Structure formats: structure tokens, C-alpha cells
N, C-alpha and C positions, 0 to 999 in steps of 0.2 A: 095541805103544804103551808108552812109558816112563811113569814114575810121575809125572813133572811135567807132562804132558799131560792136561788135564781131559777128561772126557767129558760133553759138555752134552747134555741131552734137554729136550723139551718140559715134563717133569715138574720138572727142577731150574733150569730157565734162570732164572726170576726169582731165585731165592735166590743161584745161582752166579755170574750175570752182572750182572743188574740191580742186586742188592744187595751186589756185591763193594765191599770198601774199597779194593781195587787196580784199576788199570786192567785191562781184560779185552780180549783178541784171539780172536774166535771165527771158525774156520775151517769154513764150511758145505762139506759134501762128500757124497760117495756112494761106495759100493763100485765101482759101474760106471764111474766116472769116471777115466780114465787120467791126466790131469793133475793130479787130486787125489792119486793114488798117487805122482807124483813129489814132491808137496810134503811127504810124510810124513816123511822124514829131516831136512828142514829145520825143520819144525813141532817134532819131537822135539828136535833141537839147541837151537832157540831157547827152547823152554820150560825147558830145564836153564839156559841162559844168563841168562834174565830170572827164574828162580826167586826168589820173594819180593818182587820188584817189579812184575811184570806177570804176570797170569794168561793162559795161553795154552791153548786147548782147541778140540776139534772137536766139530761137530753134525752128525750123519747126517741128511740131509733125507729119506731114505726112511723111516727110523724115527721121526723127529721132524719133520713136515711143518709143524706149527703156528708154530714160531719163523720157519722161512724164509718162510712165506707172510705172517706179521706184518710182516717187515722187508723184503718185496718181493724176496727173492733168486730170481731167475729163471734165472741161469747160475751154475755152479760150476766151479772153486773161487771162493768170494766170501769175503773177510775183512771183518768188521766190527770196529771199534775202539770200545770202550765205555769211558766214564769217567762215575762217579757216576751209572750207569744210563741214559746217553744215548750215541747213537751220535756220535762226533767225527770219524770218518772212515770210509772203506771202499775196498776195491780188489778189482777182478774181475779174474780170471786168475791166471796164475803169477807169482811174483817170485822172483829169485835170493836167496840167504841175505843177501848184503850189502845188497840193495836194501830187503828186509823188515826187517833191522836198522835201516837209515836211516829207514824210515817209523815204526817203533815208537819210535825215538828222538826223532823230530821231533813226532809226534802226542801223545806222553806226556812231553815234556820238562818 
């Protein structure tokens, strides 16, 4: 994982996501999820592209089930888009890099 990608946990979720001054994209994933692994290079690349403008991070649902449960994440990968502590959009399943960039740009314009 590169330095631009944040590692979210149940312990830091409120501080890192809900209290963030920047918009946040949370990728809910798990080690055993094949499609989630496909997402890794895209997430890593976009975390660098949006560095300083949008926080992009991952939350492992196996080690931090609380946040996944709280937000009703039942299938992965799921992306939740937060602004000012509120969910403003979500996407379940894989997205190509261009699709995800378009989604981030439209949600956080």
C-alpha cells in the first residue's frame, strides 16, 4: 500500500473519516475478496492523483467489522463517499479507473 492510501479502522474511523476537513472515499474490502485485490492498484493510483484534495483509504471488514456493520456494507468491494461526516454517495462492485475518477469528480465537485 502506498503512503497516500489511508488505513481506516473502527478505532480511527470517526477521526479520519467523519471529522475530515476533506472529502473521503472509503474502500471496504477483505483479504479473501478477489475483486477487492483487483481494485488495489486503482485505489493506490487515485490516492496519489487526489492527494491533498480527497482522502482515499481502505477499511478491512474482517479486522474492523464495526464500521461495515454501521453503514450496512454487506458485499465488497463497497465504496462510500463521505463529505462533512455524511455519506453523499456509494458504489458496490468494481469500477474502472476512469469511472471511479468521474464518480469522485461528480460527487465532490
